[in-house]
C-alpha positions in Angstrom: -57.5 23.0 -19.4 -55.6 25.5 -21.5 -54.2 28.6 -19.8 -56.1 31.9 -19.9 -55.1 35.4 -20.9 -53.1 37.3 -18.3 -52.4 40.4 -20.4 -53.0 41.5 -24.0 -51.9 44.2 -26.4 -53.2 45.0 -29.9 -50.6 45.2 -32.6 -50.5 46.2 -36.3 -52.3 44.0 -38.9 -55.0 42.9 -36.4 -52.7 40.8 -34.3 -52.9 40.4 -30.5 -49.8 39.9 -28.4 -50.8 37.8 -25.5 -49.3 36.7 -22.2 -51.0 33.6 -21.0 -51.3 32.5 -17.3 -48.8 29.8 -17.7 -46.1 32.3 -18.7 -46.1 31.6 -22.4 -46.4 34.5 -24.9 -48.0 34.3 -28.3 -49.4 36.2 -31.2 -53.0 35.6 -32.4 -53.9 36.9 -35.9 -57.5 38.2 -35.9 -57.6 39.1 -39.6 -59.5 35.9 -40.5 -62.4 37.0 -38.2 -63.0 40.4 -39.7 -65.6 39.3 -42.2 -67.9 37.6 -39.7 -70.8 39.0 -37.8 -69.9 40.9 -34.7 -66.2 40.8 -35.5 -66.7 43.2 -38.5 -66.5 46.1 -36.0 -62.9 45.1 -35.3 -61.9 46.4 -38.8 -61.8 49.8 -37.2 -58.2 49.8 -36.0 -58.9 52.3 -33.2 -61.7 50.1 -31.9 -59.5 47.0 -32.3 -56.9 48.6 -30.1 -59.5 48.8 -27.3 -59.0 45.1 -26.5 -58.9 44.2 -22.9 -58.7 41.1 -20.7 -62.1 40.1 -19.2 -62.4 36.8 -17.3 -59.2 35.4 -18.8 -60.0 36.2 -22.5 -59.8 38.9 -25.1 -62.8 41.2 -25.2 -63.9 44.5 -26.7 -66.4 47.1 -25.4 -69.3 46.0 -27.5 -69.1 42.5 -26.1 -67.1 40.8 -28.8 -64.8 38.2 -27.3 -62.6 35.2 -28.4 -62.6 31.9 -26.5 -59.4 31.7 -24.5 -58.9 28.1 -25.8 -59.0 29.4 -29.3 -56.5 32.1 -28.5 -54.1 29.6 -27.0 -54.5 26.8 -29.5 -54.2 29.1 -32.6 -51.6 31.6 -31.3 -48.1 31.4 -32.6 -46.3 30.8 -29.3 -43.0 32.4 -28.4 -41.3 31.3 -25.2 -42.1 30.8 -21.6 -41.2 33.8 -19.5 -40.7 32.1 -16.2 -40.6 28.7 -14.4 -43.8 29.5 -12.7 -47.1 30.6 -14.1 -48.4 34.2 -13.8 -50.6 33.3 -10.9 -47.5 32.1 -8.9 -47.9 28.4 -9.0 -45.7 25.8 -10.7 -45.7 25.9 -14.5 
């Protein structure tokens, strides 16, 4: 099972900076989603910045969300922040 999202922040150019529950950080580029169905609303940068963590994944107020597995597998990962995961257990 892939880690879930512990915290998230919207950045310029429709990118999400994510801290995962295993301590890894990554950047997920949402720009490829902006032409599809419910994700078109994310084109509004003010709305895009309203991203939040809900049940371990990225979500927006009008019920758009991105699978946490997709976020982890497609994010450009940076580095681990600790020897233990965010929940306090071994990494």
